[in-house]
N, C-alpha and C positions, 0 to 999 in steps of 0.2 A: 383460500389462504393467502394473505399478501405475502411477498417475497421482496427482501433488500438483496440485491446483488453489489457487491462491493468489487470493483475493478480497482487493485492495487497496482501501482505503478512505481517502481523503483526508478528515481530521476536517472537521467542520461544525457548522452552526446546529441547534438541538434538533429544529426542525421538519423540517428535511431528513434528519436521523438516524431519526426515526419514520418518514418516507416511504421510506428505504433499509431499514430494517428489515422493513417491511411487505413491501417486494418480495422481500427474502432469507428471508422466514419458512418457504418450503417447502423450503429448503435444508438438507442434513444435514450441518453442520459437526462437525469432528473437535474444533476449539479455535478460540477467539478470542484473538489477541495484540495487545498494544497498546503504544504508545511511552508513558514515564511522564510527558510532557509534557502540562500543564493539558487543552488542547483535546481530544487524543486521549483521555485517561482520560475526560472528560465524553462524547465521542462513544461511546466503549467501553461506558460505564454505560448509555447509552441502548439501544444495540443488545442488550447481555447482558439488559436487562429485557424486551426482546420477542423474544428467542431463548432461552427457558428450557431448561436442561440443558446448555448449550454451556459446558464448561470457559473460563475467562478467567485469562488470564496477562499480567502486565506484564513486557515485556522491554526491558532498558535498551540493547540493540542497535538497537532501534527509535526510539532518541532520534535526532531529527534537527535539534537547535537550532542550525541552521548560518545565518549571515548570508546576507540575499538580495543580489543585485546584479543590474543591468540587464544587465551585459556579462557574457557567458558565460565568458569567459577569467578575469575578475575573480572571479565566482563560483567556478569551478574552484580557483583559487588559494587563496581562503579556505576552501574545502572541504577543501583538503590540510592548509592550515597550523593549522586547528581540530581536527585530528582525524577530521573526518568522513569523510574518504575510507577510513580504516582501519575506522572503524565501519560504513561501508556495504557494503565488501568483506566484512566479518565477518559482516553480517546477510545478504548476498547467500549465503554460504557456508552459512548456517544454514537458510535458507529455500528458495532457489531450486536445489533438489535433488531427485533421485529418492528417493521414500519406499520403504520395505519393502511397504507396503500402500497402497491408495487412501486419500487423505485430502484434506479440503477445509478450508483454514485460512483464516480471515477475519483479516485484519491491519489494524489502524487505526493510521496514522501521518500523514505529511505528505508534501507534494509531493516533497520532496528524495529520499526513499527509493523512493517509488513510481516518480519519474522515473529513478531509477538502476537499480531492477529492470528497467524497461520498455526502457532502454537497453542492458542486458545481453542482452535477449531479441532485439534488433534489431542486435546487434554493432556499435554506432557506437563512436568513440572515447570515451574516459572524460569529457572535457569537455562532450560534447553534452547529457547530461542536464540541464544548467543552463537549456536553451532549451525544455523541457516545462513547460507550465503545466497545472494540475488545477484543476478546480472543487470545491468543499468538498461532500462526500459524493457526489463522482463515484466511479463503480467501474472499477477496472481487474482484468482476470482473465488471470492468466497459467496456462498448462498445462506442468508439467515430468514429463517421461517418460524413461525410459532410453534412451542413445544417441542422443537429440536435444537440440538447444539448446531453453531454453524457449521457448515461444510465447504470442504475445499473443492471446488470445481476444477480449478487449475492451478498449478504453482509454478513460478517463475517460467512462464512459457516465453520463449523468444522466437517462435516460429516466423514471426514478421521480420526478424533481424538477419542481416548478413551474417554468414558463418566468419568468426575469427579464425585467424591463422592457427593451425594445430587443432581445430575442433572437428 
């Protein structure tokens, strides 16, 4: 049964990107897709330099320039009003699905879409994505297989990163 593994990366600082790339260097990625936003582009460039041979694609569906709010209901309202919800649903349809053959996709975006994808994997109400927070260059992995909902393999894994003060 073919499996699509989505390696979802929240953009981050260059030093953290290098640590993440070192961790991922043994993976055989089918492609690297990234948001057009500057931080995601920078992160994707660092990863691509350290993962030679992996095709790199910018995808406007991974654009997640959504205003942040403390209140989850306010965040969801802004998400709907700015077109973020339609964008996230289209991105989910494109990436969180069953492939014809095994593939590993490395996707660089921001908290909004990673949280949206994770929310779909655990089947929570649409507004719940706003409560999920992610570390820069944290790694979330989803497994997509036929006749199964997506499964979270790893969420916001930061094992490859240096501990922050206070952690």
